[in-house]
C-alpha positions in Angstrom: 0.0 0.0 0.0 1.4 3.4 -1.0 0.1 6.9 -1.5 0.7 9.5 -4.2 2.8 12.5 -3.2 0.9 15.8 -3.0 3.7 17.6 -4.9 5.2 17.8 -8.3 7.7 20.6 -7.7 9.7 22.3 -4.8 6.8 24.7 -4.1 4.6 21.7 -3.6 7.0 20.3 -1.1 7.0 23.6 0.8 3.2 23.4 0.9 3.3 19.8 2.1 5.3 21.1 5.1 2.4 23.3 6.2 -0.7 22.5 8.2 0.8 19.1 9.3 -1.3 16.6 11.2 -1.0 16.7 15.0 -1.2 14.0 17.7 -4.7 13.1 18.9 -5.1 15.0 22.1 -7.9 12.7 23.4 -5.6 9.7 22.9 -2.8 11.4 24.7 -5.0 12.2 27.6 -6.4 8.7 27.7 -2.9 7.2 27.6 -1.8 9.5 30.4 -4.7 8.4 32.5 -4.1 4.8 31.8 -0.4 5.2 32.6 -1.3 6.7 36.0 -3.4 3.7 36.9 -1.0 0.9 35.9 0.4 -1.4 38.6 3.7 0.3 39.1 5.0 3.3 41.1 4.6 6.6 39.2 7.4 7.1 36.7 8.9 3.7 37.4 9.2 2.9 33.7 10.6 6.4 33.0 11.1 6.9 29.2 9.1 3.9 28.3 6.1 5.7 29.7 6.8 8.8 27.7 7.3 6.7 24.6 4.0 4.9 25.0 2.1 8.1 25.5 3.8 9.7 22.5 3.0 6.7 20.4 -0.6 6.6 21.5 -1.1 10.2 20.4 0.2 9.7 16.9 -1.8 6.4 16.5 -5.0 8.0 17.9 -5.4 5.1 20.4 -5.0 5.4 24.2 -4.2 1.7 24.4 -2.3 1.1 21.2 -0.7 -2.0 19.7 2.1 -1.9 17.1 1.3 -3.6 13.8 3.3 -3.7 10.5 6.6 -2.0 11.4 8.3 -0.9 8.1 12.0 -0.5 7.3 13.0 1.2 4.1 16.6 1.3 2.8 17.2 3.9 0.2 20.3 3.6 -2.0 22.0 6.3 -4.0 25.4 7.1 -5.6 27.3 10.4 -5.2 29.4 12.2 -7.7 31.5 13.6 -4.9 32.7 10.1 -4.1 35.1 10.4 -7.0 37.0 12.9 -4.7 38.3 10.0 -2.6 36.2 10.7 0.5 35.4 7.1 1.3 37.3 4.0 2.2 35.2 2.0 -0.3 34.6 2.4 -4.1 31.2 3.4 -5.4 30.6 -0.1 -6.8 29.9 -1.2 -3.2 26.5 0.6 -3.3 25.2 -1.7 -6.0 26.8 -4.8 -4.4 25.2 -4.0 -1.0 21.8 -3.5 -2.6 22.1 -7.0 -3.9 23.0 -8.2 -0.4 20.0 -6.4 1.0 17.7 -8.1 -1.5 19.3 -11.5 -0.8 18.7 -11.0 3.0 22.3 -11.0 3.9 22.9 -7.7 5.5 22.7 -6.7 9.2 19.5 -4.7 8.6 17.8 -7.8 7.2 18.5 -9.7 10.4 17.2 -6.9 12.7 14.1 -6.3 10.6 13.3 -10.0 10.9 14.0 -10.0 14.6 11.5 -7.3 15.3 8.9 -8.3 12.8 9.4 -5.5 10.3 8.8 -5.6 6.6 11.8 -4.4 4.7 11.9 -2.6 1.3 14.9 -1.5 -0.7 14.6 1.5 -3.0 17.3 2.0 -5.6 17.6 5.6 -6.9 19.4 5.8 -10.3 22.5 4.0 -9.1 23.9 4.1 -12.6 23.7 7.9 -12.6 25.5 9.4 -9.6 24.5 12.9 -8.4 26.5 15.8 -9.5 29.8 16.6 -7.7 28.7 19.3 -5.3 32.1 21.0 -5.5 31.4 21.7 -9.2 27.6 22.4 -9.2 24.4 21.3 -7.5 24.1 17.6 -6.6 20.6 17.5 -8.1 18.6 19.8 -10.3 15.0 20.5 -9.2 13.5 17.7 -11.2 15.9 15.1 -9.8 15.4 16.4 -6.3 11.6 16.3 -6.5 11.7 12.8 -8.0 13.8 11.5 -5.1 11.5 13.1 -2.5 8.6 11.6 -4.3 10.2 8.1 -4.3 10.6 8.3 -0.6 7.0 9.4 -0.1 5.7 6.6 -2.3 7.7 3.9 -0.5 5.9 4.5 2.8 3.1 2.2 3.9 0.3 4.5 5.3 -0.8 1.6 7.5 2.7 1.0 9.0 2.9 1.0 12.8 6.3 2.7 12.8 8.8 3.7 10.1 12.5 3.3 10.0 14.5 4.9 7.1 17.9 3.5 6.4 20.4 4.3 3.6 23.2 3.0 1.5 25.5 5.2 -0.6 29.3 5.3 -0.7 30.3 8.9 0.1 27.1 9.8 1.9 28.7 10.8 5.3 30.3 13.5 3.2 27.0 14.8 1.9 25.4 14.5 5.3 28.2 16.5 6.9 27.8 19.2 4.2 24.1 19.4 4.8 24.5 19.6 8.6 27.2 22.3 8.2 25.0 24.3 5.8 22.0 24.1 8.2 23.8 24.8 11.5 27.2 26.4 10.6 30.6 25.6 11.9 32.2 24.3 8.8 33.7 20.9 8.0 35.9 20.8 11.0 32.8 20.3 13.3 30.7 18.0 11.1 33.0 15.8 9.1 34.0 12.5 10.6 35.7 9.3 9.5 32.6 7.6 8.1 33.6 4.2 6.9 37.0 4.6 8.5 39.1 6.8 6.3 42.7 7.6 6.9 43.9 11.0 8.2 44.8 12.0 4.7 41.3 11.1 3.4 39.7 12.9 6.3 41.5 16.1 5.4 40.4 15.7 1.8 36.9 15.0 3.0 36.8 18.2 5.0 38.2 20.2 2.1 35.5 18.8 -0.2 32.8 19.9 2.3 34.2 23.4 2.7 34.5 23.7 -1.1 30.8 22.7 -1.5 29.7 25.2 1.2 31.6 28.0 -0.5 30.2 27.2 -3.9 26.6 27.1 -2.8 26.7 29.9 -0.2 23.8 31.6 -1.9 21.6 28.6 -1.3 22.3 28.0 2.4 19.4 30.1 3.7 16.9 27.6 2.2 16.9 24.1 3.8 15.4 22.4 0.7 18.0 24.0 -1.5 20.7 22.9 0.9 19.5 19.3 0.5 19.2 19.7 -3.3 22.6 21.2 -3.8 24.7 19.3 -1.2 22.7 16.1 -0.5 22.0 12.9 -2.4 19.1 11.1 -3.8 18.9 8.7 -0.8 18.9 11.7 1.7 16.1 13.4 -0.3 14.1 10.1 -0.4 14.5 9.7 3.4 13.2 13.2 3.9 10.3 12.5 1.6 9.5 9.3 3.5 9.6 11.0 6.9 7.4 13.8 5.6 4.9 11.2 4.2 4.9 9.4 7.6 3.9 12.7 9.3 1.0 13.1 6.9 -0.1 9.5 7.6 0.5 9.9 11.3 3.0 7.1 11.3 5.6 7.4 14.1 9.2 7.4 12.9 12.4 6.1 14.6 15.4 8.0 13.2 18.6 6.2 12.5 22.2 7.6 12.5 24.0 10.7 11.3 23.0 10.5 7.6 19.3 9.9 8.4 19.3 12.7 11.0 20.9 15.1 8.6 18.2 14.4 6.1 15.5 14.8 8.7 17.1 18.0 10.0 16.3 19.6 6.6 12.5 19.1 7.3 12.9 20.5 10.8 14.8 23.5 9.6 12.2 24.2 6.8 9.3 23.9 9.2 10.0 23.6 13.0 8.0 20.9 14.6 7.9 18.7 11.5 9.8 16.0 13.5 7.4 15.8 16.4 6.4 12.4 15.2 10.0 11.1 15.3 12.3 9.8 18.1 16.0 9.2 17.8 16.7 5.4 17.8 20.4 5.7 18.8 23.5 7.9 18.9 26.1 6.5 16.6 29.9 6.5 16.7 30.1 9.1 13.9 31.4 12.0 15.8 28.9 14.7 14.8 25.8 12.6 15.3 25.5 13.6 19.0 25.8 17.3 18.0 23.2 16.9 15.4 20.8 15.2 17.8 21.3 18.0 20.2 20.4 20.5 17.5 17.2 18.5 16.9 16.5 18.2 20.6 16.3 14.4 20.3 17.5 12.2 23.2 18.6 8.8 21.7 17.0 5.6 23.0 20.3 3.6 22.6 24.0 4.2 22.6 25.9 1.2 21.3 28.7 2.7 19.3 27.2 1.6 16.0 28.3 3.2 12.8 26.9 1.0 10.1 23.9 2.9 8.9 21.3 0.9 6.9 18.8 1.7 9.6 20.3 -0.7 12.0 20.3 1.4 15.2 16.7 2.5 14.6 15.6 -1.1 13.8 17.1 -2.2 17.2 15.1 0.6 18.8 11.9 -0.9 17.4 12.3 -3.4 20.3 12.4 -0.6 22.8 9.3 1.0 21.4 7.5 -2.4 21.3 8.4 -2.9 24.9 7.0 0.5 25.9 3.8 -0.2 24.1 3.5 -3.7 25.5 3.9 -2.5 29.1 1.4 0.4 28.6 -1.3 -1.6 26.8 -0.8 -5.0 28.4 -0.2 -4.3 32.1 -3.1 -4.4 34.4 -4.4 -1.3 36.2 -4.6 -1.3 40.0 -8.3 -1.8 39.8 -8.1 -4.6 37.3 -5.5 -6.4 39.4 -7.0 -5.8 42.7 -3.9 -4.2 44.0 -4.1 -1.4 46.6 -2.7 1.9 45.5 -0.4 3.9 47.8 
């Protein structure tokens, strides 16, 4: 099940960022009341209680269940990868897509473990984006098409959405997007990604600074930041996260690349990510700083740096646990337990 994007150009995307659906206040109030009556001391389950109430609001059900978790991995290739910014060659993107489809990647195992469907969306892998040190990564048509591909990939009936990515060079594009949105230059936002050498790290930082300088006139518009400095998989993740908001599907954000993509939406329309939580904080150095800018406290901290949606997929288990406790526990009245 998919839905048609309500946009065909960038102006349409801007309009899709307005008048966004809000959580169901009655469901939130009902969930709060139920939480207060459960057989536990007040606040004993801490963030699990907050998660369950948050989830109830977006699903419009004071006693929700989670059905049909969805993981989508978007794959794209980057022209800037030719600058030597990754420890792996661009061919690995295509090879890993084949691995995803064969069920052999880490994300496949985690999706299966937590009962999530998994979709893989390839975005013109034979046609990398433009090198952003020479021009925009995408023209308007390419950018809108990538956003639309993300939107269309979302199941409106999903109980929760995780967006992952695959694209050699995409920590460079994510760092460029974060630097453009929040300032500070490459020194703050560029990390080692797949594990590049000191020499490659310096080259990566120089590439990001060059992109920021070239596109300085576009840096006051978050959508243009993503178009000029991002990649097709980053744009598709943004499209998917925006679609989830319109469908009132809660989202678990993954690592640095996913969060850089999501940050574009938040910068364009503050509050757009109210339906999203951070699944984890990764080992990529700037991810914690990005989460701080987004005011998202991660659910997990395991030193992961794989991408693919793996950290967020693990966090599906945390969210499932929160919902199970909230909806499955007995109240004091139901259990015949005396309240303090």
